[in-house]
N, C-alpha and C positions, 0 to 999 in steps of 0.2 A: 502528546509526547510528554514523557516524564522529565521535568527540568533537571532532576538530579543527574540524569545521564549526560547532560551537556557540560563539557568543560569550557564554559565561556563566561564572560562577565555578565552578572545578572542584569536583566533589562531594567531601565528606569521608567517608572510610571508616574502619572500625575499625583499631586499632593492632596487634591480635594477629595474628601471622603463623604459617603452618603449611603443610603439604602434605597434600592429600586426593586419593587416587587418582592420585598422580604429578603433581598440579597445584598450583602455588603459590597460596595463598589468603590473604586478609586479612579479618578479621572483628572484630566487637565482641560478645563474650559467647557463651555456649553456644547461644542461640537462632539466631543468624546462622550459627554453625558447623554446626548441624544442617540448616539450610536449604541451605547449600552442599553438604553431604554428600548430601542427598536429590537435588539436581539432578545432581551429578556421578555419583552412583550410577545415575540413569536413563540418562545418556549411555553408561555402560558396557554397557548391555543391547542396543544396536543398532549396526550397522556404521558408519553415519554419525557416531554419537555417539563411538564408539571412535576413529575417525579424528580427530575434533575434539580429543579428549583427547590424542592423540599429538602433534598440532600444538601444543597449548598447552605441553606438556612440552618439545618441540623449540625453540620460540621463547622459552621462559622467561617466558611471559606470566602475570601475576598476575590472579586473579579476586577481586572483592570485591563487597560489597553497600553501596549508598548510597541516599540519598534524592535521586532525580533525576526530572525530568519526562519520562522516556522509559522504555521497558522495559529498555533496555540501551544502552551506548555503549562504543566502543573508543577509548581515548586513544592515538593513534599515537605521540606523543612519549614517554609514560611506559610504553608497552607494558602497559597495564592495561585489563581489561574490567570495567566497573562494571555491575552488575545492580540493578534496582530492588528495594530492601529491602521495598517494600510490595506488589509484584505477587505473583500466585499462583505457587506452585512449578511447576505444570504449564505455565504460560505461559512461565516463565523457562527451561524445558528447551530449547525451540526457539529462544528468544532467545539463549542461550549459543552454540548452533550458528551462528546468524546472525552474532554478533559474532566468533567464532573465524574465520569466513570472511573478515571484514574484516582480521583479523591476517594471514591467509594472503595476501591481496591486497597488503598492505603489503610483505611479504617478497618478493613478485614484482616490485614496482615498481623501475624503474631506480635502482640505488644506494640502494634503500629510501627514495626521496625521498617526502616528505610535503607539500612546499610546492606546492600546486596553483596559486598565483598566478603561477608561471612560465609556465603554459600559456595558450594563447589560449582564447577563449570556447567555441568548438565542442568543443575537447578537454576543457575543464573539465566541460561538460554531459555528455559521453559517459562520462567517468571516473565522475562522480557516479552516473549512472543505471546504468551497467554494474555498478558495485560493489554497489549496493543490490539490483538485480535478481538478481545472482549469489548474494548472501547469502540472499535469500529462496528461491532454488532449493534450497539445502541445508537450510534450516529446514523447508521443506515436505517434502522427501525424508525428513527425520528423523521428522516427525509421522506420515507414512505407515508408516514402519518400526515405530514404537511401536504403531500400530493393528494391524498384522499380528501383533505380539507379544502382543496382547491388552490393550493399554492405550490407550484411545481419548481419554483426557482431554487430553493435549497437542494432539491434532488438534482437539478441540472448542474449546480456547482459541485456537488459531491461526485457526480458521475464523471466530470472532467478529469479528476485526479485518480479515480479508482473504478474505471469501467469494467474491469474483470470481475469485481465483486458483484455488481448488479447482474452481469451476464451469467455468471455461475448460479446466482440465486434464482434468477428467472428461469433458467433451464431446469434446475432441480425442482422448482415449484410446479412447473408444467408436468414433470415426470411423476412427482410424488403426491401432488395435490394438497399440500399442507396450507394452513391459513397463516396470514401475516400476524406477527406478534406472539406466536406460540413458541414453546420450548423447541419444537421441531424446527421452526423457522430460524430460531437463534442458533441452533446447532449447525444448520446449513451456512448461515452467515459467518459463523466462527471458522468453518472450513474454507469459506470463500476468501478469507484474509490470506491464506497460504497460496491462493491462485495468483495473488499480486506479487510475483517474485521480485520485481524491482523494489517494491515497497518493503518487503521483508528484508531484502539485502540492504536497503538504506538504513533500517533500524539496526541491522547487524553491524554496520559500520559505526553507528553512533554509540551503541551500547558496548560493543566488544572490541572492534578493531582499533579504534582510536586509543583506548586505554592500553592495549597491548603495544601499540607503537610508542607510547610514552615510556614503557619499560625498555624497549630497544634504544630509544633516544638517550635515556639515562646511561645505558651501557656505553654508547658512543661517546658521551661526554666524559666518561671515566668515573662517574660518581657511583655511590652505593646503590645497588639494585634493590628496589622496593619489592618485597615478597608478599604484600598484602592485597594483591589484585584478586586472588582466589582464596577462598576459605575451605573448610572441610565439612561444613554443615550440609547435609543432603536431605532434601525434602522429597517425599514420594510424589508421584504425579497426582495422586488424590489430594495431597496437602496443597500442592501448587494450585490445583483447580479450585480448592475451597476458598482460597484468598483472591481468586480472580473471576472464575466463570462457573463455579460449582453448581449453581442452582439449575442450570440447563445442560451443562456438558457432562455431568456425573454419569449420565446414562450411556455415554459414548467413550468409555475409557480406552477402547482399542485405538481410536484415532489419537487420543492424547498421548499414547505411548508409541505411536508409529514414528518411523524415520522422517515422515513429512514435517513434523513439528520441530525437528532438531537438525535437519540437514544444513550444512554450511557451504558457502561458496568456497572455491579453491583458494581465493585470495585470503579470506578471513582465516581459513584453516591453516594456511602457511604462517600468517602473522601470529596467531595464537600459539602455534607449535614453537616458533622461534622464541617468543616471549616467555613461554613456560620453561623452555630449556635454559634461557638466560637466568630465570629465577630459581632454577633447580627444583621445580615443582612437577609432580606427576599429575597433570590435570585430566588424564584420560582422553586427550584430544584425538589421539590416533584411532580411537574406537568410534569416532563420530562419522556419519555418512557425509560424503562430499558431493556437491552438485557438479554437473558437467560444466557449467559456466565458470569462467576463470575470473571474471571481474564483476564488480557491482557498478551500478550506474553512477555512484558517487565517488568512485576511486580517484578518477583523474583530478577532481577538485579537492576532496577531503584529505587525501594523503599528502598533497602538496602543502596544506596548511596545518598538518598534524604536528605532533611533537618532533618527529623526524625532520619534517620540513623546517621546523624552528631551529634545529641544529644547523641546517644548511644556511638559513638566513643570518643566524648569528655569526657564523664563519664569514659569510659574505660581508657583514658589517665591517669586520676588521680589514678585509681585503679592499673594500671600497675606500676606507680611510687611507690605506697605503697607496692605492692607485689614483686617489682623488677622482673617483668615478661618481657621477650623480645619476639619478634615475632609479629604476626598480631595484629592490634589495635582492640582488642575485649575483652569482659569480660569473655569469655569462659575459659581462663586459670585458673581463680579462681575455677571453677567447677571441674577442673581436679585434684585438690588437694584431699587428703584424707578427709573423713568426719570430722575427728577431727580437721585437719588443717583449713578446710573451716569454721567450726563453730567458732573456736578461732579467726580467722582472721576477720570475719565480726563483731564479738562481740567487738573487739578492735578498730574498725574504729573510726576515728575522726568524728566530726559533718559534715565536708565538704565531707569526704569520704562516709559517710552514705547517704548523699544527692545525691552524684554522683551515688552511687549504685542504689538508688531509681529511679532517673531520667533515668539511663541506662536501668533498668528493664522496665520502662514505655515505653520508645522508642522501646525497643526490642519487646515488646508485640504488639505495633502498627505495626512494620515491619512484625511480624508474622501474624497479623490479615489481613493486606492488601496483604499478599501472599496467602491469603485464607486458612490459617491454622485454627485449631479449638480452638483458644484461645480467647474466647469471654466472656464478662461480662453480667450480667442480663440487664444492660442498652442497650447493643448491641442487645440482644434478643428482647427487647421492640422496639428498633429502626427498627428491621427487620419486626416486625409483627404488630405494632400499626398504628393508623390513623395519619393524618398529624400533628396535634397539639401535640399529644403524642410523635411523632417521634422527633419533635424539642426539646421537653423537654429531651428526652432520649439522644439526641446528646450532650446537655450540661452536662448531667449526666455522659456520657462516659468520657469526659475530666476531670470532677471533680473527678471521681473515680480514674482515672489514674494519676492525678497530685497531689492528696492530700497526704500529708505526713502521715505515719501511722506506728505504732509499728509492724504491721503484715508483712511488706514488707520483713523483714529479714527471717521470717518463710517461707513465700511463696518462696523466692529465694532459701533457703536452701533445702526445700523439693522438689522443682522443679528440682534442680540440682541432688539431690539424685535419683529422679525418672528417670531422663534422663539417668543417668549413669547405672541404673539397669534395664531399660525398657526391653531390649532384653535378657540379660543373667539371670535375676532372677525376673520374673514377680510376683512370690508368695511373695517375699520380698516387692515389690512395693505395692502389694495388702494390705499387713499388714500395711505398712507405711501410706496409705491413711485412715486408720481407727484409727490412734493413738489418744487417748483422749486428748493429749497435743496440738493437732492441732485445732485452733479456727475455728468457723463456717465461718468466712470471708475468711480465707486462703483456706478452703476446697471448698468454692464457686469459688475462683479463679482457683483452680486446676481441677475442675470437668470436664471441656471440654478439658483441656490440655491432659487428660489421659483417653479419651473415651474408648479405647481398654482395658486399664488396670482396668477399673471399673467392667469389667466382671469377673466372676470366672476364675481362671487359667484353662488351658486346662488339660485334663486327662493326667496323667503321670508326672505332675510337681512334682519335688522332694520336700519333706517337708523342712522347714527351718532347717539349721544346727545350731550348737552352735555358730559358727562364725557369722551367719546371726543374731542370737538373740543379740549378742554383738553389731553388727552394729546398730540394731534398738535401743538398749539402748543408744548408743552415740547420735543417732538422737533425741531421746526423750529429752536428757539432753540439746541439743543445742537449743531447742525451748523455746520461751520466755513466754508462758502463758499456762494455763491449763483450760480446759472447761469440764464440766460434761455432757456427752451425751452418747447415745447408739451407739457404732460403727456399729453394725449390721443394725440398722435402718438407719444410715447414708449411708451405702453402698447401701441399697435398694433405698434410695432417689436419690443417684447419678445415679444408674442404670435406674431409672424411668425417670430422666431428659435426659439421653442419648437416651433412647428409644423415647422420644418426638421428638428429632431431626431426 
């Protein structure tokens, strides 16, 4: 993994320095020194490993052990490879080969440039994927060489995380009969990388989605929008290949230009579309192919800790102080209060607290949307269904909708919390709440897809509302800020019709 892609605090390594097998190393204590000696010693025993060590010596790259949330990372700016101090030695053998390949790619780049923001979107995507695919080619080549030499453990560790790579390679080798270590073998391995759809999607999140979410988060904060995420420099596929995998992939230009290498998940496509609209940039995102899958396997975790999630937590910090709430940094504790307490608390917020609550709800809804929940606005529906120009307009409308201050936000949050609390235990009560005449059209529009299941009539056997339920509804009605005259039955039918359209 390329360290520059990670928007995280740099890992801390040991302070002791030395040279092992001609490679500059940094470590903390004898245990880490022995671990590095073991790994470097393994690389000396195979051709691909020896070439990797030669490259490390030539580039003056330092190898160290750190506590990182990856097996390894190459820091382009510092010319340092960090390996996970907690990973198994046999896993780190191929990881080091992978990261050395990233160092080699950097040395090939024009003027050793590492600022990817200068490039346009298509160039960025191809550079990211070609680099990772190429690094995996040599990591797999190394584990095969260790197996031939009688040590299958590195292969076994490699296979645990990337079984499709080996399965694809093995099937193609049986069909085509090529020899290991040849350019033809490397071409197949390069293509095998794109069989690992979860892995490709994971890199997609790291390299593209999280940066785009930062743009959206700045918009939510109300700050100046950074327009430096994408540049205008376009590299041809041949140029990108030359700096990554040119020595063996140049004979297969058709694959390098195929949709396979630049298809995006629906989630990433949406995030990039919204971010580019916010920035006022024409990135050409609408011309990219979109995969059938809606989410990546990292969405649920990564989006929640992204820049958008950061807005949510910062808003929660203010609310926690107001409510004197301890525990996880989230707004949820507010919703755990009784309905009376919740309504009274929100009503008495200061201007700063109301703004924090509003921004927190906006960020929370973005997190929900990009986890592929059903919390979407009319603009988001337009964005999914309309043509190219209409989609751009809808992207801007999405952000405007979610960042505009409004008197209805408290109503939305109050009713949403009420519904969430009663969703399972009392659906009839929720059904009644959705038809309250005090609820504005705007709030009902926000809630309509939040509560798809609840818009249907209650199942047979649902108990009628009790006197206590009626009292709760009365409290809810009093907590709402406006009254609108409309037909609740007609509204329910409209909600049901909208849900049926989906």
